[in-house]
N, C-alpha and C positions, 0 to 999 in steps of 0.2 A: 140368757144367753147359751148359745150352743156351746158343748163340752169339746175342746178342741181331741185332737185325737192323734196317735201313735202309729208310723208303720214299723214295724216288728220284724220284717224280714225281706232286707234288700242285699244283693252282689254288687261288688266292683270290680274295677280292674286287678285286684287282688287275689280274685278267683276267675270265675268266670263272665262276669259281669262285663260291660263295655264302657262303665264311667268312672273318672277317678273318683275317688272317696267323697272329694270336695263334691261333685256336680252331684252326692244323692243327699246332701245335707241341703244345697241350692235347692233343688228338687223340690224336698219337705218342705223349705219356709215357701216355696212359691204355691204349695197345696197348701198354706195355712194350717201344719201339723204344728204339734208342741214338740215331737221327740220323730227320732228317726234310730234305727236299729243297725249298726252293721255285721253280717251275718253271714260271711263271705267261707265255703269251704275249704274246711281244715288248716284255716290260716287266720291270723290277727293282724298281717300285713297292712289292712287299709284303714287301721281303727285311728292309729294317731293324727293322721293326717285328717279325718272326719272329726275327729273332736277338735282340731285345732278351727278347722270352719266352723265348727258348732259353736265356738266362743266368740269368734267374730263375727257369726249371724243372727246370734242367742236362740239356737235350735239346740236341745239335749239331744246329743248323741250317745247311747247305749253300746258298750262293746259286746259285742256278740260274734259267735260263732256256728257254724253249722255243721255236724260231724257226722261222717259217712261210716253207717256199721249197716251189717248185713243181719239179715234172719229168712230163714224158711226160703233162699234163694231169690229174693230180691232188695235191694236198697231200705233201707230204713234212716232217715234224718231224724238227730238231735237237735235240737239249736241250744246254746248255752248262752246265758244273759249274764251281764256284769260278771265275766271271767277277769283276769288278772294279766293283760294282752302285755304287760312290759315284764313280767315276769319269765325269765329263761327257762326254768322246766317247766312251766304249762308250754312255753314254745318249743321247746324238745319234744314233748308231747304228740302237737301240731304237726311237727318233720316226720315223725314216726307216720302219721295218717297218711301224708303228703308220698311218704316210700312206698306204701300199698296200692297208694292212688296209681303211681308212675308203674308198678308192675302191672296194673290191669289194663293201663293204656298200650303198655308192649302189648299184652295179650288179645287187646281189640284190634291194632294194628295188624297183627302176624293175621286175624281171623278174617278181616277186608282184605289181605293182599289174597290170602285162597281163593276169595271171591272174585278174585282178577280185578281188584281195584288198585290202580297204580295211585298209591299213599304212603307216606314214611314217616317215620318216628318224628324227623327231623320237621317236615313240613308243620307238624301240629303246634312242637314245643318251638316253634320261631315266632310263637304267641307268648312265649313267657320273660317275662322283664324282671330282672330280681330273685332271690333266691328261695325267696318264700311265697313266689306267686304257684297259685293251684293251676293245675293243667286238667281238662277232663273233657268229659264227651261233648260238650258243645262247642268245644273250639276243633274236634275231629269234625263233628256237622260242617262248622265253617269251611273248613279244607273240601271236604265230599263238595261242598257247592259251589266253590271256587274249583273243581274241576268236574264240574258239570255231572257228577252220578247224581246228584239230586237238585229239586229247584227248591227246597226250604227248610229250614230247620225241623219242621214239622215231619216233613218225610222222609228226612235222615236219621231221626229217631224212631219213628214209625216202622222202617223198613231194614234198617241196620242197628241202633244204639239202642234204642228204649228195650222193655222189657218184653223178651219173645222174638228180637230182633235178629236177624240172620247174623250179626256178630256180636251179640251180646253177651259177654263174660263177667260173672262175679267172683274174684279171686277171695280167699280167705280174709274176713275182716272183723275189726271187733266187732262183737254183740253190741246192741242197744241198751242193753243191759250196760256193759261195760262202757259204753258211752257216756250213759246217766252218770255211772258213779265215780268218771273220768271228772265231768263238770262240778258233781258235787264236793268230789275232793277237794277242786280247787279254789273251792268258797261259790261258783258260779249257782244258776239256777237251770232246770233241765225242762225243757217243755218240747213236746213232738210236734214235729214239722210234718204239716199239711198230713192227715192221717187218711183223709177220704182218698189219695192215690194210693194206699196198701191194699183196700179191697181185703181184708183182716181185721173183723172188729177185736175177735178173741185177743189175736196178737196186742192191739189197741190198749184191752184191757188189762191183758198181762202185765204189759209194761205201769201202767198207770198202778195196778197193787205194787210192783216191784220197786217204785219210787220217783214217778215224773211227778214235777211240781206245776206242771200246767200243758194244756194242750192247744193248738192252734188251731181254732173256733172257725176265725174267719180268715179265708185265703180263696183263692181264683179258683182253685179244684175240689173246692170243698164245694156240692149243690147244697140247697136246700135243706134236703133231707139229714146231708152229712152235717150241718149246723146244728139243726134240730138233737139229733145224737148225741153229739159232741158237747153240745151245751149238758146235756142230759147227764151225760159221765160227767162231767165237770161240777154238777152240783151234787149229785153222789159221793163224791169222792172228796170235795171241795179242793178242785185244781184253779189254779188260775186261767182264766179263760182269754186267751191272745190272739193277736191276728197282725196280717202281713201281705203285701203285695209279691212278694217274692221276686223284685224288679230284678233284671239282670241286664239293664240299659233296654239298646234295640237291636233287631236282627233285621235291617233292611231299614225300613220306614215305621215296623213296627215294635210297641214295648213288648217284652218278652221277662216271664210270664204277663206282667200288666204292669200299667204303668203306677208309679210308684204313687202312695197315697191311694190308690185303689180298693184298696182291702186294708183294713186300721184295725185299731183295738182303741177303747175307751184310755186314759189317760190312769183312771183308776187300776186298770190291769198293770201299769206299769209301777205304780205305787206297790201293787202289791209283790211283783219281781222284786224293786227294790228292796220291801222291808224283809224278805226271804234272802237275798245277798248279806245285809248287814247284820240280820242274825248270824248266819254261818259262818262269815268273817270276823265277828267278835272276838 
C-alpha cells in the first residue's frame, strides 16, 4: 500500500494566500494527504481555524510559520514547524517581523510611485483583514494587475517586485541564523524553505552548519539537480528532508506556486519533525 504523504508548505488568507485555512485542509483531504502544514509568512493567525477543520475532517494539521529573513541582499525564508501558535510571547515575536514587513511595503510603494505608477499603500492594505494578517508583495502585484500596469503575477515580480526588479528593496531584517535561533528557542523545528531559489549553495551549507534541522528538498522551484544536491546534503548532515507545494491559492484560474499536494514529503519526514519538537519541548 502506498504511503500517505504530507504537504508541509502552504499559505492562507492569514498572509498572502487566497484560501481560508479550513479550505487548505479540505484540499489536503481531497488530495489524499495524511497531513498539511499551515506556514503563513510571519504569522500564526490561520492555524487555529485549520486545526479545527483538521479535527473535523481527519487530517493532521501541522502548526507552522515561514519566517522572513535576509542575507547577502536577498530574502531567505526559514520554516518553523510545531511552533507554539497560542503562546503570547511567540506571537509578539511574529508581530515584530510584520512591523519590518510593513516598513518594506512602504519603501516599495514609494519606489513604484517614483516610477510613475499611481499605487497607494491604502490600496494594498485594503486586502488586510485582522490585526495579524501579513501583507506583502503578492498583494502589491494584485493591485498592479488591477491597475493594468502588468498582466500577470509573474510579470509584476519580474519587472518590479522580485529580486532585481525596479521597485525591489530589502530593508534590514533578522538574519536567517536569527530566524533559526528564534524557532528553536520556542521549541519549534527549523527547516530551510525552497533553497533552490537562492542560487547560493555556500549560504545553504553555512545555515546547515549553523543549526538547521531540515531542508526543503521537494518544492516546485527546486529542479532535479537541486533535489539531488539537497538530498546529498541532508544525508551528509543528518537533516530531515521535507517537501511542500508552497500553495498560495489561485491567481486567476491558476494555482500559485503549485496546487496543494503537488509537492510533498513522506509522512516519515513528519514523524522526524515531531520527534525533534517533542525532545526540544520536553
